[in-house]
N, C-alpha and C positions, 0 to 999 in steps of 0.2 A: 733584610740587612745587607745582603749581598749586593742588591740593586742600588741602595744608598751609597755603597762604596764606589761604584763605577769601576774603578780601577783596584780596588781592593784596599784602598787607604784606611778605611773604617775598620776593617778586619784586622790590618796590621797594627793599628794604634791600640785596639782592644788586646791584641796578643802582647804588645810591649807594656801596657798598663798592668795587666795580669801578672807578667813576669817580673816587673818592677816591684808590684804588691808583694809577692812571693819573696823575692829577694829582701825587701825591707823587714817583712815578717820574721825571716830566718836570722837576719842581724840584729835586731832589736828586742823582739818579743819572744823568740824560742830560745828556752834555756833548758839545761840539763840538771836533774837535782843531784845534789852532792851528799854522799854518805856521811852520816853522823852517828855518834854513839857507838854501839855494838857493832852496827853495819860498817861504820868507818874503821874500827879496830880489826875487824874480819877482813876488810879490803886491804889494809896496811899489811896484816899477817899473810895474806894471799900473795901480795906483789913481792914479799920478801922470799918466796918460794920459786924455785927455777920453773919457768913456764913449760907446761907439758902439752904435747900436740900428738893427737891420733893421725899419724901421717897418711894412712890407709883410708881411714873416714873422709879426710879432707880431699884425698884424691878422688874418691868415689862420688863426693859432692860436686866437685869440679867437673868431672866427666859426665855427670847428669846434666849440668848446667850447660856445658859446652855442646852436647849432642842436641838438647832441645833447642838452643839458640841456632845451631848449625843449620836444622830443618826449618824452624820458623822464619828466621831473617831471610834466607833464601827465598821462601815462597812469598813472603810479603812483599820483597823487592820486585819480584817478578809479576806480582799481581797487578801492579799499576801498569804494567805493559800489557798484560792478558786482556784487560777489560776494555782496551782501546781498539783491538782488532775484531774481525768476526769470530764468533756469531753475536757478542755482546755489543760491539761498536758503540760505546758509551761517548756521550758529549760532556760538557763541562758540568751541566746541572747533575747528570747521573753520577759523575765522578764526585761531586759535593755530597750526593746522598750515600755513595760508598764510603767516603772518608767518615761520615757521620757515623755510619754502622761501625765502622772499625774502631772509632773512638769510644763508642758505647761499650765495647768490650772491657775498656779500662774500668767503667762503671760498675757493670754487672760482676766483673772479677773481684773488685772491692767489696761488694755486697756479698758475694759468696764467701770470702775469707770472714767477714765479720759475722755472718750467720752460721757458717758450717765449721769453722775452724775448731770450736769447742766440742761439738758432738762427734766429728769424723776424726780429727787429729791430723798432724802433719802429712803422714805418709798417704792417707786415703785422699787427702785434699790435693796433693800433688799428682796422684794418679788420675784423679778426676779431672784435673786441669789438662794433662797430657792427652787424655781420651777425647776431651772436648775439642782441643785443638786439632788433633789428627783426624777425627771424624769429620770436622768440618773442612779441612783441606781435601780429604777424599771426595767429599760431595763437591767442593768446587772444581774438581777436576772435570766433573761432568756437566758444568754449568753452560747451558746453551741459551737459557733465557734470565733475564735480570732478577726474577723473583727466586731462581734457584741460588743465585749468589747471596741474596739476602736471607734465605734460609739456612744457607751454610754458615752465614756471620751468626745466626741466631744459635746454632749449634755450637759455635766457637765461643759462647757468652763466658766461659771459664778458662779461656786460653792464656790469659795474662796471670793466672794464679801460680804456676809452678815456679817461676824464677824467684819472686820474693819469698815463697814459702821455703824453697831449698835454701836460701840464704839464711833465713830464720832458723831453720833446722840446724845448718852449720854452725851458727852462732852458739847454739845450745851446747855443743860439744866443744867449744874452745875455752881456753884459759883468757880470761879479760885482756891480760898483757899481750896476747897474739891478735887482737881483732884488727888492728891497723895493718900489720905484716900480712896477715892471710887475705883479708879482703883487698888489699892492694893487688896481691898476687891474682887474686879473683878477677878484678876489672881488668888487668892487664891480659889475662887468657880470654876473657870475653871479648876484648877489643879485637885481639887477633882472630878469634873464631868469626867474629862479624865480618871482618874483610876478607877471610877465607870463603866464608859463605856466599858473600857476594859475587866473588870471582868465579867460584865453582858453577853456580847457578847461572849466572851471566853467560858462562861459556856453553853450558848445556842447553839452555832454552832455545837458543837459535836453531840448533840441531834438530829440535822435535818439532819446528813449527810446520813442516812438510807432511808429517804423518801423524801427529797427536800432541798439540800444544799443551794439553792437560797433564801430559805425563809428569811435568816438572813438579806439580802438587802431590802426585803419588809418591814420588821420589822423597818430597820433604816429609810426607806423613811416615814413610818407613824409617827415615833417619831420626825424627823426633821421637817415634816409638821406642828406638833402641835406648832411650834415656830412662825407660822403665826398669831396665835390668839393674843398674846400680842402686836405684832406690829400693827396689825389693830386696836386694843384697844387704843393703844396709839395715833394713827394717829386720830381716832375719838375724844378721850379726848382732844387732843390739839385743834381741830376744835371747840369743844364745849366751851372750856375755853379760846378761843382766845390766844392760846400759841404763843409766839414769841421767837425764840432762842436767846441766848445771843452771839451777833456777834463778840464781842471783849471786851476788858478789858475797853475801854473807854464808853461802854454801862452798865449803872449803874441799869437798871431795872431788876427784878427778873422774872423768867419763870412763866407762867400761871397768873401773875399779879394779885394775890389774895390779896395782902396787908399784907400778914402774915410774921413774922420774926422768 
């Protein structure tokens, strides 16, 4: 297909068609169920109460996402430069294979969530994704042959699990009235984190080329591993305080059951 496109026109058109299809689906076909009956009455009762928010829990979730993204985004941005220089010295064909391996992580991560979320739970699933990502990055730091790169990508098959799972875990502890506000804060924080990550890693990477260019991936691994700390603390805190997630709009109890408003 790449050869048919010559200048990539076919691939660009396919991307535009898929994006247009997704947009049309979201506008005309995708809908949200509306509460009715007792569920609707419960939602009305909930909306009349002052929204309650566990600020410490929100801050811990934010810090976990920020640390993971800080390490992961920095490494991914520098990886596109790393494979172009020796010892890999990839051409456009190998770059296409590498991109395909990167995109495959989204599929394997989705399947991982689909199959493992029920037996493992959110916390173990997040830790699995963090370990998968960091182990693959550590191996990538020593990639002197192309097969090592693809082996590392195979280890990173669950690397995309943590971010959406942390978001899902956060949503279970929030009052529905706060979703828009909190997730707006989250997107702003992650946008800033991505910019900072690019600046920091782009500044450090040139300094390491003379002695060990793979150091940038070890640094990314170390930063991403720091996100384990708030996740483990949240899990411990939930156990200690008898945390029960908000399962739906018909469940009117607040998380951590402190009796505060």
